[in-house]
N, C-alpha and C positions, 0 to 999 in steps of 0.2 A: 945855363942857369938852372939851379935845382928847384925841386917842387916847393920847398918852404919859401924860397925867395919869390917865386911867382905868386904863391898864396898870400904872401905878405904884401907884395907890391901890386901884383895883378895889373889889369889894364889901367891906364892912367885915367884919373878922374879930374885932372886939371886940363883946362882948355888949351889945346895946342895953338901954335901961331896961326895955323890955317886948318880949319876943320873942313873936310870934304863935304860938299853939298850932297844930300840924298838924291840919288838918281831915281827918276820916275820908273816904276816897274811896268813892264809891258803886261797888258791883259793876257791871262793864261788861256790858251786855246787847247784843242784836243791833243793829248799826248800820243805820240807815235809809238807803236810797238817796237820791241827790240829787233834789230836787223838780224837776218839769218846769217850764220857764219858756219857753213859746213866744215866738219872736221875739227872745229874748235869747241871743246867741251866747256860749257859754263858750269863750273862747280862752285856753288856758294859756300862761303865759310861762315862760321858762327863763333861769337865770343862766349865767355862763361855765363853771360846773362841772356843767351839765345837771341842775340841781336845780329843781323846779317853784316858781315864785314868782307873785306877783300876787294879785288878788282871788279867783281861782278855785282857788288852790292847795289849800285845805281841801276844796272840792268834789271836786277831782281825787283826793285821797287817799281820801276816802270812797267814791267811785265805784270806784276801783281795788280797794279791799277788798271791796266788795259783789259785784262781778262775779267776782272771783277765788274767793270762797267759794261762789258759786252755780254756777259753771261747772266748777270743778276739784274732783273728789271728794276727800273727806278720807281715803279708803282708798288713794289713790295714795301710795306711800312717799316719793319725792323728786321735785323739780321736773324732773329729767332724765327721769323716767318719764312726764311729761305729754306727750301727743301733740302733734305740730307743728300739727295741725288746730285743737286747742283754743287753743294759743298764738296762732295767727293770728286766731282769732275774738276773743280778748281784745284784741289789738292793733287790729283793725278797729273794735271797739266804742269803745275809748278815743279812737282817732283821729277817729272820726265825732263823738263827743260833745263833744270839746274842740278840734275844728278844727285838728288837727295835720297839717301838710303835709310836714314833714321826715321822710322815711323812716328817717333815721339815729337817730331817737328811739325806734324800735321796741325796741331792746335795753334802753334805759333804762326804758321802760314795763313790759316783761316782767320786769325785775329787781324793779320795785316790786310787780308782781303776785305774784312768788315770795315776796317778803318778807311781804306781807300775808297770803298763804295760809298760810305757816308760822306766823306769829303767831296766826292763828285756830286752827290745830290745837293750838298750845301752850296757848292760853286754855281750850280744851275739856278738855285733859288736866289742867291745874292746877286748874281749877274744878270739874270733875265726876268726875274719876278719882282724882287725888291729893289733892284737897281743900286745896291750899296757897294757893288764891286764892278770894276771896269771889265768890259767884255770886248771881243775883237771889233776893230773899227769898221769892218765891212758890214756890221749889223746882221750878220747871219744868225739864224735861229738854230737852236740845238738840233732840230730835225734836219737841218742842212749840213751840220758839222759831223754828226754821228749817225752812222748807218743803222744802228740798232734802236734809234729813237724816231718813231713816226709822228706825224701830226696828231693823230688820235691819242697816242701815248703821251705826247707833250700836253695836250689839252687836259687829259685826266690828271697828269702830274701837277699842273697849275691849280686844278681844282682841289687836289689833296693838300697842297702846300699853302693854300689860302683859306683853308677851313678854320673853324674856331679852335678845334683841337690843336692844329698845327701852330696857330698863333700863340696859344698858351705854352706850348713846348718851346717856341722861339723866344718868348719872353723870359722863360726860365734860363735858357742858354745865354741870353744877353746879360742877365743878372749874374750868372756864373762867370762870364767873361769879364765882367766889370771888376772882378777881384784880381785879374791879371794886370797888376799895375807895374810890373817890371818885364815888359816884353823882350823876347830874345831877338837876335838879328842873324839867325842861322839860315834863314830862308827855308827851302824845302829839305835841307839836310838834317839828319838826326844827330843826336849826341854821339852815337857810335861812330858815324862817319866823320864828324868834326873832331872827335878825339884823335883819330888817326892823323888828321891834317894838322892839328895843334902839336902832335908829337913830332911830325916831320919838321915843323917850324921851330921846334925846341922850346915851346911854351910850357910843355909838361913832359915828364920823363916817359920813356917807352915802357910798356908793360906787356909781358908775354900774354898772348891770347889763350894759351893753353892752361887750363885750370881744372882739368878733370881730376876728381878725387879730392878737391879742396873743399873745405867747409866754408859756409857763408862768412864766418868771421875772418878766416884767412884771406878770402877773396877781397873783402872790403878793406882789410888792412893793407893790401897791396895795390889798391886802386889809387889813381891820382887824386889829389885833394878835390873834393866836389866843390869846395869854395872857389877854387881857381876855375873849375869848369863853368860854374854858374856865372862868374864875371866875364869869362871869355865869350860865352854865348851871348852876352848882352853888350859886347863891344863891337866897334867897327874900326877898320884901319885908318890911321891919319895919313897925312901926305908922305910920311916916311915909312908907312907900312906897319907902324906900331899900334897895338890895340888901344883903343880909346873909348871911354864910356860917354856916349852922347846924351843920355837921358838923365835929367836932374834927379829923379827918384832913385835911380840906380847908383848915382854918385853918392847920395846920402847913405845908401846901404853899404857902399864901399868904405865910407868913413866909420860906420858901425863895425864893419869887419875888422878894420885896422885896430879899433879900440879893443874888441874882444880877443884879437890875436895877441895884443900887448898883454892883456890880463892873463891869457893862457901861458905866454912865455914867462911871465913873472910869478906864476903860481896862484894868482887870484881866482882864476877860473880853471876848474878841473872837470872835464867832460864826464858825465855819469854813464854814458854809453856811446856807441859809434854814431848813433843818430843825434846825440846831443853835442853837436860840434859848433865851431865858430859861425858857420853859415846859419844854422838853426837859431842861434842866439841873436845874430844880427838881424834876421828877418822877423823875429818874434813869432807870434802865433800865426800859423799858416794852416791851410786846409789839409787835414790829414787824409790818408788813404793811399798815397803813393810817394815814393822817394824822389826828391828833386835831382836833376842832372843825370838821370839814367834813361830817360825817354819813356814814352807811353807804353803801357803793356808790361813794364817791369815793376813787380810788386815789392812790398817791404820784405817779405819772407825771402825772396831771391837775393836781396842785397844784404840784409842784416840778420836773417834768420827769424825763427818764430818768437824768440824772447823779446825782441824789440817791440813788436806790436803789443804784446801783453804788458810790457813795462810802461807803455805810454797810454794805456787805457784809462780814461777818465769817466767817472759817472756823474751825471747831473742830478739835481734834486729830485726830478721826477723818477729817474731810474732807482735812486736810493729808496724813495718812498715805496715804489713797486716791490723792490726786493724785501724791504722790511715787512710789507703786508703779506707777501708770500711766506716768509719765515714764520710770522706770527700765526697765520692760518694753519700752517703745518704743525706747529707746536700745539695749538689749540685742539686740532683734530686728534693728534696722537694722545694728548692728555685725556681727552674725553673718552677715547677708546680704551685707554689703560684703566681709567676709573670705572668704566662700565664692567670691564673684565674683573676688576677687583671686587666690585659690589656683587656680581654674580657668584664669585667664588665664596665670599663671606656668607651670602644667603644660603648657598648650597651646603656650606660647612655647618651652619647652625641647624638646618633642617635635618641633616644626617645625624647630628649629635642628639637632637630631640627624638628622632625615630629610634635610635639605639636605646635610649632610656625607656621607651615604651615597648621595647622588644620586637620592633618591626624590622623585618629583613629588607635590606636595601638592594635593589637590582644592580647588577654590575655596571650597566650603562649610566647609572646616576652617581657613581663614585667620582670623587674629585680627581680630575686630571692633574698629574704632577706638573704638567707644563703650564697650568693656569696660574697666573700671578696671584699670590696672596697679598694681604694688606701690608706685609712687612718686607716683601720682596721687590727688588728694583726691576722696573720694566725693561731696562736695557735697550730702549729704542732711541735711535739717533734721528732727531727731526731734521738734521741738515744733510742726511745721507744722499738724497737725490736732488738737492737744490742745485740748479745750474744757472750761471750768470754769463 
């Protein structure tokens, strides 16, 4: 089945004869580090968006999580507070373990370390402090499960996570999460990993991971339809193994997608840009800042180029008023400066004329500068020259 067919049909939003019941997820315990395999080089591969792919992608993620938890204390407030020495140690570890020779991948690796470390602290908080997440049945405490967490460290961590500041941050996070009304069902796997799996199953066409030298626009035009990816991520297999949309909200979005796809096929809807596609129209206004269906850490520029962010910039009333005030002030200041300059020139010109009539010799430093604007000369100043928005 080709991409258009999948994008058009996508996972079924009709209730199958028998929908599988959701299996209860086991509480997540400590992740084991990757097993040593002497003589077997683990060489990580990257796609055109710097996402890890290939047979070692899962090992890479597990290793990132393990060393981040072990080397970065949970008592450190933010990733910015982590010392550069620790960050360099993490990078050298991953670089050595997965034979990374490209130094430009350091930022990508450290972003993954940051993400895994924050997720670990979040699991500790929701599992053992807030009790909103299931934890191992044996009721073991984190200092029993992790060798790098002592009782004293845990006691201090609880104190930090129950502080007033932490409560405010937690509330903001809950509010932000409340906007996620269409949850995915990919589990711990990323879009990059699932894309490969969906390609093997024939849900989407295969795309070569080699894209060096390609422009952002060329890359995006060769990618599978993100509409299809978005639907597949929110589907589960029915009893026959076919993708099915179990959530009512997602089913309604699927109906909107079908309608916008019809409009596009019949010429009623013509996308204005790569970002203005069927999915964006079906979802309506969403939180801007990152492209959907490419995974965390992948920015708009990487997918669509710099022009897309600029074309979707919108200014509110407050911003427009501020810009107008800045321009008005600049014009006013420049006008006053020019008028003062002209007045000085006019006064000096009249004084010199009067002095000449009296036969008084004028010193050279008091002569009119040719560069001083006269009353009939244009100032030539651009009040918008250094205005930035």
